[in-house]
C-alpha beads as a LAMMPS data file, in Angstrom:
LAMMPS data file: protein, C-alpha beads

393 atoms
392 bonds

1 atom types
1 bond types

-500.0 500.0 xlo xhi
-500.0 500.0 ylo yhi
-500.0 500.0 zlo zhi

Masses

1 110.0

Atoms # bond

1 1 1 -32.782 -200.601 -109.131
2 1 1 -36.170 -199.144 -110.063
3 1 1 -37.993 -202.265 -108.891
4 1 1 -36.223 -202.279 -105.527
5 1 1 -36.563 -198.554 -104.898
6 1 1 -40.273 -198.243 -105.687
7 1 1 -41.355 -201.891 -105.485
8 1 1 -42.734 -201.656 -109.015
9 1 1 -44.050 -205.076 -109.917
10 1 1 -45.981 -203.973 -112.970
11 1 1 -46.960 -200.968 -115.038
12 1 1 -50.392 -200.618 -116.610
13 1 1 -52.118 -199.684 -119.844
14 1 1 -55.858 -198.995 -120.193
15 1 1 -57.603 -199.986 -123.418
16 1 1 -60.795 -201.297 -125.009
17 1 1 -61.240 -205.083 -125.114
18 1 1 -61.553 -205.057 -128.894
19 1 1 -58.033 -203.638 -129.284
20 1 1 -56.423 -206.680 -127.668
21 1 1 -55.800 -208.798 -130.803
22 1 1 -53.852 -205.940 -132.392
23 1 1 -51.958 -205.183 -129.180
24 1 1 -50.964 -208.827 -128.679
25 1 1 -49.634 -208.870 -132.239
26 1 1 -48.031 -205.424 -132.502
27 1 1 -47.582 -204.300 -128.915
28 1 1 -48.736 -201.038 -127.332
29 1 1 -48.043 -198.295 -129.855
30 1 1 -47.742 -194.552 -129.441
31 1 1 -50.414 -192.429 -131.109
32 1 1 -47.865 -191.439 -133.729
33 1 1 -47.138 -195.089 -134.526
34 1 1 -50.838 -195.917 -134.644
35 1 1 -51.287 -193.226 -137.285
36 1 1 -48.164 -194.249 -139.202
37 1 1 -49.414 -197.838 -139.437
38 1 1 -52.901 -196.777 -140.549
39 1 1 -54.587 -198.421 -137.567
40 1 1 -58.015 -197.492 -136.194
41 1 1 -58.190 -198.698 -132.586
42 1 1 -61.408 -198.481 -130.631
43 1 1 -61.058 -195.384 -128.429
44 1 1 -61.809 -195.334 -124.722
45 1 1 -60.463 -191.865 -123.994
46 1 1 -62.209 -188.577 -124.713
47 1 1 -60.838 -187.317 -128.032
48 1 1 -60.175 -183.781 -126.806
49 1 1 -58.262 -185.055 -123.772
50 1 1 -56.067 -187.250 -125.966
51 1 1 -55.353 -184.475 -128.464
52 1 1 -53.810 -182.327 -125.722
53 1 1 -50.927 -184.756 -125.627
54 1 1 -49.814 -183.561 -129.059
55 1 1 -48.756 -180.205 -127.642
56 1 1 -46.958 -181.324 -124.464
57 1 1 -43.229 -181.969 -124.852
58 1 1 -40.672 -184.130 -123.076
59 1 1 -37.304 -182.560 -122.128
60 1 1 -35.784 -183.732 -125.438
61 1 1 -38.454 -181.821 -127.377
62 1 1 -40.579 -184.771 -128.501
63 1 1 -44.363 -184.684 -128.333
64 1 1 -46.179 -187.005 -125.918
65 1 1 -47.875 -188.220 -129.092
66 1 1 -44.649 -190.117 -129.836
67 1 1 -44.732 -192.113 -126.588
68 1 1 -46.752 -195.048 -125.318
69 1 1 -47.903 -194.177 -121.805
70 1 1 -48.163 -196.544 -118.857
71 1 1 -49.530 -195.822 -115.385
72 1 1 -47.839 -196.802 -112.150
73 1 1 -51.298 -197.058 -110.509
74 1 1 -54.152 -198.157 -112.815
75 1 1 -56.931 -197.529 -110.286
76 1 1 -56.960 -193.829 -111.006
77 1 1 -59.220 -190.993 -112.198
78 1 1 -58.646 -191.856 -115.861
79 1 1 -59.751 -195.476 -115.419
80 1 1 -62.734 -194.307 -113.391
81 1 1 -63.751 -191.994 -116.210
82 1 1 -63.260 -194.702 -118.846
83 1 1 -65.310 -197.200 -116.857
84 1 1 -68.163 -194.697 -116.511
85 1 1 -68.173 -193.934 -120.239
86 1 1 -67.367 -197.282 -121.858
87 1 1 -68.755 -199.683 -119.229
88 1 1 -66.842 -202.280 -117.215
89 1 1 -67.320 -205.029 -119.794
90 1 1 -65.545 -203.060 -122.536
91 1 1 -62.413 -201.996 -120.668
92 1 1 -59.315 -203.938 -119.686
93 1 1 -56.009 -203.063 -118.040
94 1 1 -52.846 -204.648 -119.382
95 1 1 -50.060 -205.335 -116.899
96 1 1 -46.590 -204.662 -118.358
97 1 1 -43.250 -206.021 -117.167
98 1 1 -41.308 -203.256 -115.357
99 1 1 -38.264 -204.261 -117.426
100 1 1 -39.880 -202.032 -120.051
101 1 1 -38.059 -199.221 -118.233
102 1 1 -34.823 -200.582 -119.706
103 1 1 -35.900 -199.407 -123.168
104 1 1 -33.690 -196.388 -124.014
105 1 1 -35.290 -192.956 -124.020
106 1 1 -37.989 -193.434 -121.372
107 1 1 -39.315 -190.519 -119.358
108 1 1 -41.323 -190.297 -116.138
109 1 1 -44.000 -187.788 -115.123
110 1 1 -45.135 -187.052 -111.559
111 1 1 -48.792 -186.960 -112.613
112 1 1 -50.940 -186.941 -115.721
113 1 1 -48.230 -186.126 -118.270
114 1 1 -50.526 -183.865 -120.285
115 1 1 -51.309 -181.712 -117.235
116 1 1 -49.529 -178.355 -117.113
117 1 1 -48.549 -178.875 -113.456
118 1 1 -46.873 -182.239 -114.052
119 1 1 -43.103 -182.460 -114.315
120 1 1 -41.467 -184.754 -116.866
121 1 1 -37.971 -186.117 -116.215
122 1 1 -35.571 -188.598 -117.802
123 1 1 -36.101 -192.022 -116.237
124 1 1 -33.336 -192.143 -113.607
125 1 1 -34.058 -188.668 -112.267
126 1 1 -37.796 -189.220 -112.451
127 1 1 -37.761 -192.382 -110.392
128 1 1 -36.015 -190.517 -107.580
129 1 1 -38.810 -187.946 -107.569
130 1 1 -41.517 -190.620 -107.738
131 1 1 -40.354 -192.231 -104.488
132 1 1 -42.249 -189.466 -102.643
133 1 1 -45.466 -190.380 -104.501
134 1 1 -45.452 -194.063 -103.582
135 1 1 -47.863 -193.558 -100.692
136 1 1 -50.288 -191.692 -102.968
137 1 1 -50.494 -194.674 -105.320
138 1 1 -51.685 -196.813 -102.413
139 1 1 -54.639 -194.553 -101.583
140 1 1 -58.201 -195.685 -102.218
141 1 1 -59.201 -192.099 -102.988
142 1 1 -57.803 -188.868 -104.338
143 1 1 -58.577 -185.161 -104.251
144 1 1 -57.939 -182.338 -106.657
145 1 1 -57.200 -179.811 -103.906
146 1 1 -54.096 -181.583 -102.578
147 1 1 -52.785 -182.675 -105.989
148 1 1 -53.346 -186.383 -105.391
149 1 1 -55.892 -186.599 -108.224
150 1 1 -53.184 -185.593 -110.693
151 1 1 -50.295 -187.354 -108.977
152 1 1 -51.944 -190.770 -108.784
153 1 1 -51.849 -190.728 -112.610
154 1 1 -48.025 -190.610 -112.766
155 1 1 -46.804 -192.086 -116.051
156 1 1 -43.933 -193.917 -117.645
157 1 1 -43.442 -192.660 -121.216
158 1 1 -41.922 -195.213 -123.586
159 1 1 -40.737 -193.955 -126.991
160 1 1 -42.632 -195.278 -130.025
161 1 1 -44.146 -198.342 -128.397
162 1 1 -43.918 -201.387 -126.170
163 1 1 -43.154 -204.750 -127.828
164 1 1 -45.552 -207.669 -127.128
165 1 1 -42.872 -209.548 -125.168
166 1 1 -43.323 -207.105 -122.256
167 1 1 -47.079 -207.786 -121.842
168 1 1 -47.702 -209.885 -118.726
169 1 1 -51.350 -209.929 -117.677
170 1 1 -54.773 -208.728 -118.793
171 1 1 -56.978 -207.547 -115.932
172 1 1 -60.769 -207.414 -116.224
173 1 1 -63.632 -206.301 -114.005
174 1 1 -65.399 -209.682 -113.880
175 1 1 -65.431 -213.285 -115.060
176 1 1 -67.719 -212.542 -118.008
177 1 1 -65.097 -210.216 -119.445
178 1 1 -62.452 -212.871 -118.825
179 1 1 -64.445 -215.273 -121.003
180 1 1 -64.849 -212.657 -123.718
181 1 1 -61.122 -211.858 -123.742
182 1 1 -60.226 -215.545 -123.976
183 1 1 -62.522 -215.858 -126.985
184 1 1 -60.745 -212.905 -128.597
185 1 1 -57.306 -214.345 -127.781
186 1 1 -57.688 -218.146 -127.839
187 1 1 -53.977 -218.825 -128.371
188 1 1 -52.347 -215.847 -126.679
189 1 1 -49.783 -216.848 -123.999
190 1 1 -50.983 -214.286 -121.467
191 1 1 -52.908 -214.595 -118.215
192 1 1 -56.384 -213.062 -117.993
193 1 1 -57.342 -212.241 -114.410
194 1 1 -60.543 -210.766 -112.920
195 1 1 -59.650 -207.887 -110.578
196 1 1 -62.952 -206.144 -109.764
197 1 1 -61.529 -203.770 -107.156
198 1 1 -59.198 -202.284 -109.771
199 1 1 -62.308 -201.305 -111.756
200 1 1 -64.153 -199.828 -108.749
201 1 1 -66.383 -202.897 -108.452
202 1 1 -67.095 -204.930 -105.290
203 1 1 -65.058 -208.081 -104.821
204 1 1 -68.318 -210.000 -104.479
205 1 1 -72.034 -209.504 -103.974
206 1 1 -74.773 -211.871 -102.943
207 1 1 -78.519 -211.355 -103.312
208 1 1 -80.243 -211.989 -99.986
209 1 1 -83.770 -210.844 -100.854
210 1 1 -85.383 -209.014 -103.767
211 1 1 -84.164 -205.753 -102.250
212 1 1 -81.153 -206.621 -100.032
213 1 1 -77.672 -207.446 -101.359
214 1 1 -74.660 -208.379 -99.244
215 1 1 -71.541 -206.731 -100.657
216 1 1 -67.834 -207.234 -100.053
217 1 1 -66.327 -204.030 -101.387
218 1 1 -65.777 -200.309 -101.013
219 1 1 -68.951 -198.525 -99.912
220 1 1 -67.756 -195.187 -101.283
221 1 1 -67.945 -196.527 -104.843
222 1 1 -71.481 -197.839 -104.378
223 1 1 -74.036 -197.024 -107.072
224 1 1 -76.735 -196.474 -104.439
225 1 1 -78.180 -192.982 -103.979
226 1 1 -77.532 -192.704 -100.228
227 1 1 -74.339 -193.764 -98.441
228 1 1 -74.482 -194.486 -94.702
229 1 1 -71.574 -193.378 -92.501
230 1 1 -71.244 -194.718 -88.963
231 1 1 -70.453 -191.873 -86.564
232 1 1 -70.570 -190.810 -82.922
233 1 1 -72.569 -187.857 -81.596
234 1 1 -69.657 -185.677 -80.413
235 1 1 -68.409 -184.571 -83.845
236 1 1 -65.216 -186.649 -84.102
237 1 1 -64.457 -188.549 -87.306
238 1 1 -61.362 -190.443 -86.254
239 1 1 -61.302 -193.916 -87.794
240 1 1 -62.917 -196.230 -90.321
241 1 1 -65.563 -195.009 -92.758
242 1 1 -65.967 -191.763 -90.857
243 1 1 -62.297 -190.911 -91.279
244 1 1 -62.474 -191.593 -95.006
245 1 1 -65.588 -189.449 -95.327
246 1 1 -63.786 -186.610 -93.544
247 1 1 -60.910 -186.763 -96.023
248 1 1 -62.866 -187.456 -99.177
249 1 1 -65.825 -185.142 -98.571
250 1 1 -64.831 -182.213 -96.319
251 1 1 -68.316 -180.737 -96.648
252 1 1 -69.788 -183.886 -95.082
253 1 1 -67.544 -183.363 -92.064
254 1 1 -68.714 -179.760 -91.669
255 1 1 -72.374 -180.791 -91.901
256 1 1 -71.753 -183.624 -89.431
257 1 1 -70.227 -181.299 -86.830
258 1 1 -73.103 -178.844 -87.231
259 1 1 -75.634 -181.662 -86.811
260 1 1 -73.888 -182.766 -83.600
261 1 1 -73.817 -179.229 -82.171
262 1 1 -77.491 -178.637 -82.970
263 1 1 -78.489 -182.073 -81.609
264 1 1 -80.142 -182.932 -84.926
265 1 1 -77.967 -186.053 -84.969
266 1 1 -78.540 -188.305 -81.976
267 1 1 -78.217 -191.946 -81.042
268 1 1 -81.399 -193.432 -82.487
269 1 1 -81.987 -190.473 -84.842
270 1 1 -79.777 -190.403 -87.967
271 1 1 -79.242 -187.230 -89.966
272 1 1 -79.612 -187.101 -93.761
273 1 1 -77.333 -184.751 -95.702
274 1 1 -78.714 -184.162 -99.203
275 1 1 -75.448 -183.353 -100.910
276 1 1 -75.807 -181.590 -104.266
277 1 1 -72.358 -182.072 -105.814
278 1 1 -71.774 -184.918 -108.259
279 1 1 -69.391 -187.565 -106.974
280 1 1 -67.723 -187.704 -110.390
281 1 1 -66.441 -184.190 -109.796
282 1 1 -64.045 -185.717 -107.268
283 1 1 -63.380 -189.040 -108.984
284 1 1 -63.209 -188.668 -112.750
285 1 1 -60.468 -187.141 -114.831
286 1 1 -61.788 -184.055 -116.643
287 1 1 -65.277 -184.361 -115.067
288 1 1 -66.684 -181.262 -116.791
289 1 1 -66.703 -183.065 -120.136
290 1 1 -68.489 -186.208 -118.922
291 1 1 -71.724 -186.741 -120.832
292 1 1 -73.550 -188.436 -117.945
293 1 1 -71.972 -187.725 -114.565
294 1 1 -72.831 -190.002 -111.683
295 1 1 -75.880 -188.955 -109.671
296 1 1 -75.690 -186.896 -106.510
297 1 1 -74.806 -188.863 -103.414
298 1 1 -76.635 -188.267 -100.157
299 1 1 -75.088 -189.185 -96.829
300 1 1 -76.973 -190.755 -93.952
301 1 1 -75.001 -189.966 -90.799
302 1 1 -75.907 -192.836 -88.497
303 1 1 -74.777 -192.694 -84.856
304 1 1 -73.705 -196.070 -83.480
305 1 1 -72.374 -194.658 -80.191
306 1 1 -72.442 -191.412 -78.237
307 1 1 -68.734 -190.876 -77.603
308 1 1 -65.947 -192.087 -79.852
309 1 1 -64.223 -193.756 -76.884
310 1 1 -67.271 -195.931 -76.149
311 1 1 -68.133 -199.244 -77.794
312 1 1 -70.995 -199.255 -80.259
313 1 1 -74.480 -199.349 -78.743
314 1 1 -76.647 -202.151 -80.180
315 1 1 -79.845 -200.735 -78.696
316 1 1 -79.088 -197.302 -80.138
317 1 1 -78.431 -198.887 -83.529
318 1 1 -81.807 -200.628 -83.383
319 1 1 -83.509 -197.327 -82.603
320 1 1 -81.739 -195.727 -85.568
321 1 1 -82.894 -198.549 -87.852
322 1 1 -86.447 -198.055 -86.632
323 1 1 -86.160 -194.343 -87.454
324 1 1 -84.945 -195.248 -90.930
325 1 1 -87.829 -197.652 -91.461
326 1 1 -90.297 -194.969 -90.381
327 1 1 -88.797 -192.071 -92.357
328 1 1 -86.950 -193.322 -95.453
329 1 1 -89.854 -192.611 -97.802
330 1 1 -90.637 -189.146 -96.485
331 1 1 -86.909 -188.293 -96.538
332 1 1 -86.694 -189.238 -100.232
333 1 1 -84.179 -192.084 -99.902
334 1 1 -84.438 -194.141 -103.106
335 1 1 -81.605 -196.627 -102.542
336 1 1 -79.226 -197.194 -99.668
337 1 1 -75.696 -198.442 -99.004
338 1 1 -75.036 -199.297 -95.365
339 1 1 -72.034 -200.776 -93.544
340 1 1 -72.346 -203.481 -90.905
341 1 1 -73.277 -200.996 -88.188
342 1 1 -71.028 -201.108 -85.145
343 1 1 -68.961 -204.056 -86.382
344 1 1 -65.240 -203.879 -87.031
345 1 1 -63.846 -200.937 -85.076
346 1 1 -67.139 -200.624 -83.189
347 1 1 -66.623 -203.957 -81.448
348 1 1 -70.011 -205.550 -82.155
349 1 1 -70.420 -209.037 -83.616
350 1 1 -71.988 -209.684 -87.023
351 1 1 -73.930 -212.543 -85.383
352 1 1 -75.925 -209.869 -83.558
353 1 1 -75.792 -206.991 -86.037
354 1 1 -76.546 -208.862 -89.265
355 1 1 -79.962 -210.270 -88.276
356 1 1 -80.886 -206.991 -86.568
357 1 1 -80.174 -204.976 -89.701
358 1 1 -82.068 -207.419 -91.894
359 1 1 -85.094 -207.267 -89.589
360 1 1 -85.461 -203.531 -90.204
361 1 1 -84.123 -203.302 -93.760
362 1 1 -86.046 -206.199 -95.299
363 1 1 -89.426 -204.371 -95.185
364 1 1 -88.037 -201.351 -97.083
365 1 1 -89.253 -201.064 -100.665
366 1 1 -85.922 -199.753 -101.984
367 1 1 -82.634 -201.449 -102.981
368 1 1 -80.311 -201.843 -99.985
369 1 1 -76.656 -202.890 -100.161
370 1 1 -75.186 -204.073 -96.852
371 1 1 -71.389 -203.768 -96.957
372 1 1 -69.794 -206.499 -94.899
373 1 1 -67.029 -205.854 -92.344
374 1 1 -63.592 -205.902 -93.958
375 1 1 -61.552 -206.375 -90.785
376 1 1 -62.036 -210.143 -90.764
377 1 1 -63.956 -212.653 -92.915
378 1 1 -67.434 -213.781 -91.874
379 1 1 -68.239 -217.491 -91.806
380 1 1 -70.420 -218.458 -94.821
381 1 1 -73.162 -219.867 -92.599
382 1 1 -73.635 -216.396 -91.095
383 1 1 -74.439 -214.930 -94.515
384 1 1 -77.285 -217.261 -95.433
385 1 1 -80.978 -216.305 -95.619
386 1 1 -81.636 -218.979 -92.997
387 1 1 -79.415 -217.212 -90.490
388 1 1 -80.037 -213.568 -91.368
389 1 1 -83.727 -213.659 -92.219
390 1 1 -85.168 -216.433 -90.115
391 1 1 -83.349 -215.119 -87.079
392 1 1 -84.422 -211.575 -87.946
393 1 1 -88.117 -212.419 -87.857

Bonds

1 1 1 2
2 1 2 3
3 1 3 4
4 1 4 5
5 1 5 6
6 1 6 7
7 1 7 8
8 1 8 9
9 1 9 10
10 1 10 11
11 1 11 12
12 1 12 13
13 1 13 14
14 1 14 15
15 1 15 16
16 1 16 17
17 1 17 18
18 1 18 19
19 1 19 20
20 1 20 21
21 1 21 22
22 1 22 23
23 1 23 24
24 1 24 25
25 1 25 26
26 1 26 27
27 1 27 28
28 1 28 29
29 1 29 30
30 1 30 31
31 1 31 32
32 1 32 33
33 1 33 34
34 1 34 35
35 1 35 36
36 1 36 37
37 1 37 38
38 1 38 39
39 1 39 40
40 1 40 41
41 1 41 42
42 1 42 43
43 1 43 44
44 1 44 45
45 1 45 46
46 1 46 47
47 1 47 48
48 1 48 49
49 1 49 50
50 1 50 51
51 1 51 52
52 1 52 53
53 1 53 54
54 1 54 55
55 1 55 56
56 1 56 57
57 1 57 58
58 1 58 59
59 1 59 60
60 1 60 61
61 1 61 62
62 1 62 63
63 1 63 64
64 1 64 65
65 1 65 66
66 1 66 67
67 1 67 68
68 1 68 69
69 1 69 70
70 1 70 71
71 1 71 72
72 1 72 73
73 1 73 74
74 1 74 75
75 1 75 76
76 1 76 77
77 1 77 78
78 1 78 79
79 1 79 80
80 1 80 81
81 1 81 82
82 1 82 83
83 1 83 84
84 1 84 85
85 1 85 86
86 1 86 87
87 1 87 88
88 1 88 89
89 1 89 90
90 1 90 91
91 1 91 92
92 1 92 93
93 1 93 94
94 1 94 95
95 1 95 96
96 1 96 97
97 1 97 98
98 1 98 99
99 1 99 100
100 1 100 101
101 1 101 102
102 1 102 103
103 1 103 104
104 1 104 105
105 1 105 106
106 1 106 107
107 1 107 108
108 1 108 109
109 1 109 110
110 1 110 111
111 1 111 112
112 1 112 113
113 1 113 114
114 1 114 115
115 1 115 116
116 1 116 117
117 1 117 118
118 1 118 119
119 1 119 120
120 1 120 121
121 1 121 122
122 1 122 123
123 1 123 124
124 1 124 125
125 1 125 126
126 1 126 127
127 1 127 128
128 1 128 129
129 1 129 130
130 1 130 131
131 1 131 132
132 1 132 133
133 1 133 134
134 1 134 135
135 1 135 136
136 1 136 137
137 1 137 138
138 1 138 139
139 1 139 140
140 1 140 141
141 1 141 142
142 1 142 143
143 1 143 144
144 1 144 145
145 1 145 146
146 1 146 147
147 1 147 148
148 1 148 149
149 1 149 150
150 1 150 151
151 1 151 152
152 1 152 153
153 1 153 154
154 1 154 155
155 1 155 156
156 1 156 157
157 1 157 158
158 1 158 159
159 1 159 160
160 1 160 161
161 1 161 162
162 1 162 163
163 1 163 164
164 1 164 165
165 1 165 166
166 1 166 167
167 1 167 168
168 1 168 169
169 1 169 170
170 1 170 171
171 1 171 172
172 1 172 173
173 1 173 174
174 1 174 175
175 1 175 176
176 1 176 177
177 1 177 178
178 1 178 179
179 1 179 180
180 1 180 181
181 1 181 182
182 1 182 183
183 1 183 184
184 1 184 185
185 1 185 186
186 1 186 187
187 1 187 188
188 1 188 189
189 1 189 190
190 1 190 191
191 1 191 192
192 1 192 193
193 1 193 194
194 1 194 195
195 1 195 196
196 1 196 197
197 1 197 198
198 1 198 199
199 1 199 200
200 1 200 201
201 1 201 202
202 1 202 203
203 1 203 204
204 1 204 205
205 1 205 206
206 1 206 207
207 1 207 208
208 1 208 209
209 1 209 210
210 1 210 211
211 1 211 212
212 1 212 213
213 1 213 214
214 1 214 215
215 1 215 216
216 1 216 217
217 1 217 218
218 1 218 219
219 1 219 220
220 1 220 221
221 1 221 222
222 1 222 223
223 1 223 224
224 1 224 225
225 1 225 226
226 1 226 227
227 1 227 228
228 1 228 229
229 1 229 230
230 1 230 231
231 1 231 232
232 1 232 233
233 1 233 234
234 1 234 235
235 1 235 236
236 1 236 237
237 1 237 238
238 1 238 239
239 1 239 240
240 1 240 241
241 1 241 242
242 1 242 243
243 1 243 244
244 1 244 245
245 1 245 246
246 1 246 247
247 1 247 248
248 1 248 249
249 1 249 250
250 1 250 251
251 1 251 252
252 1 252 253
253 1 253 254
254 1 254 255
255 1 255 256
256 1 256 257
257 1 257 258
258 1 258 259
259 1 259 260
260 1 260 261
261 1 261 262
262 1 262 263
263 1 263 264
264 1 264 265
265 1 265 266
266 1 266 267
267 1 267 268
268 1 268 269
269 1 269 270
270 1 270 271
271 1 271 272
272 1 272 273
273 1 273 274
274 1 274 275
275 1 275 276
276 1 276 277
277 1 277 278
278 1 278 279
279 1 279 280
280 1 280 281
281 1 281 282
282 1 282 283
283 1 283 284
284 1 284 285
285 1 285 286
286 1 286 287
287 1 287 288
288 1 288 289
289 1 289 290
290 1 290 291
291 1 291 292
292 1 292 293
293 1 293 294
294 1 294 295
295 1 295 296
296 1 296 297
297 1 297 298
298 1 298 299
299 1 299 300
300 1 300 301
301 1 301 302
302 1 302 303
303 1 303 304
304 1 304 305
305 1 305 306
306 1 306 307
307 1 307 308
308 1 308 309
309 1 309 310
310 1 310 311
311 1 311 312
312 1 312 313
313 1 313 314
314 1 314 315
315 1 315 316
316 1 316 317
317 1 317 318
318 1 318 319
319 1 319 320
320 1 320 321
321 1 321 322
322 1 322 323
323 1 323 324
324 1 324 325
325 1 325 326
326 1 326 327
327 1 327 328
328 1 328 329
329 1 329 330
330 1 330 331
331 1 331 332
332 1 332 333
333 1 333 334
334 1 334 335
335 1 335 336
336 1 336 337
337 1 337 338
338 1 338 339
339 1 339 340
340 1 340 341
341 1 341 342
342 1 342 343
343 1 343 344
344 1 344 345
345 1 345 346
346 1 346 347
347 1 347 348
348 1 348 349
349 1 349 350
350 1 350 351
351 1 351 352
352 1 352 353
353 1 353 354
354 1 354 355
355 1 355 356
356 1 356 357
357 1 357 358
358 1 358 359
359 1 359 360
360 1 360 361
361 1 361 362
362 1 362 363
363 1 363 364
364 1 364 365
365 1 365 366
366 1 366 367
367 1 367 368
368 1 368 369
369 1 369 370
370 1 370 371
371 1 371 372
372 1 372 373
373 1 373 374
374 1 374 375
375 1 375 376
376 1 376 377
377 1 377 378
378 1 378 379
379 1 379 380
380 1 380 381
381 1 381 382
382 1 382 383
383 1 383 384
384 1 384 385
385 1 385 386
386 1 386 387
387 1 387 388
388 1 388 389
389 1 389 390
390 1 390 391
391 1 391 392
392 1 392 393
C-alpha cells in the first residue's frame, strides 16, 4: 500500500565509502547498535548534529538513537552538507528496498526527525501525512522560510537496524568512486551506479578550451563565482532559470526589479548583483556550523529580450556579450556560469547561439562554464571545437 500511495521505489541511507564492507556484512545499524557492537564507523555527519538525536523521542518513548534512519529523498540539505565537508569521492548513498517498512515498529517523520518542528508518527499514520509532502521531494531546491528545507529530509525510522538483505543499490557521484567501491566490495551482490545529479554534480562536462567547459547540469549548483540568469527588461521572472532564481533567491528578484525600473539593466547591458550571503546558508543542513561555507555567489542578470512575450533577441545577446567582454575584469568577475542564452524557452537555436557565445567568451581570462539547454539534446557534432570555435572566429 505504501508503494502505491507514495510511489516509493527506494529509501536512502547516506554514509562514508569506507563503511560499506561493514554495512554489507551487518546491515545499517542504529547508533545504539553500533555502540553495543563496539564498532567505529567513519563519520560523515557533524558530531553535535548526530548527538541531538539521543534526546528526541518517538511516540513509544524510544530515543532516535535506537533507530536506523532512511531518507525518502536523498538529494537533500544533509547530503549537500556531507558532500561539502567530506568530498564527493568519500560519500555514497545506499538505496534500500521499501519492503523495509514491513519491519515491525517503524516510524515516519515529516522532516528531519531531530528537528523540534518535525512530527513523528507510527508508520501507517505517518504515510498518510507524507502524501502531502510528495511534491516537495521532487523539488530541485528548498527554502528554510517555507519549511521545505526541513520537510525534504523526511525520514523512515527503523528500530535497531536494517538487515543486509534489504540493501539494493549503492549510488556514487562519479565513475571513479564506482571503481573504488567495487574494489572495497569485490564479491558483494549489489549494483553500484554513478548518479552525479543526486550529489549536486553535473551529469557531464566537456572541456572546450583551457577556460571554457560545456556542462550538462544544474547551473544553480555551479562552483563558479558568478551565475548568469537570462531575463527580460520589464521585471517579470516567469519561466525557466529566472523563475527558479525568483523562488530560490527572493533578494535577487527584488534587485532585478529595481534594476529594470532604474534602467540599469537593458538589452545589451547586463547588471551584476554582488550578493553577500553564502549560498550554503540556503542549501546546507545546519549551515552555521560549517567550517568552510561555499563562497558568495554573484548574479549576472543578462537580458535576452525586452518583453517576456517576445522571442529572444540574438543581436541584443551579442551586445550583452560584448559588454561582458569589455567589463568583466573591472566588475571583478573571477569565474562565470552561463546558460545557453536565448535557447530553450527563448526560441533561439544552439547552432546560432553556441558559436556566438564562444566568440565572446573564449578571449576571457577566467573559467567559464556554459550550461547546455536541457529542453532537448544537442547533436554531438554541434558541441565540437570545430563547430563552436572555428565558426566563432
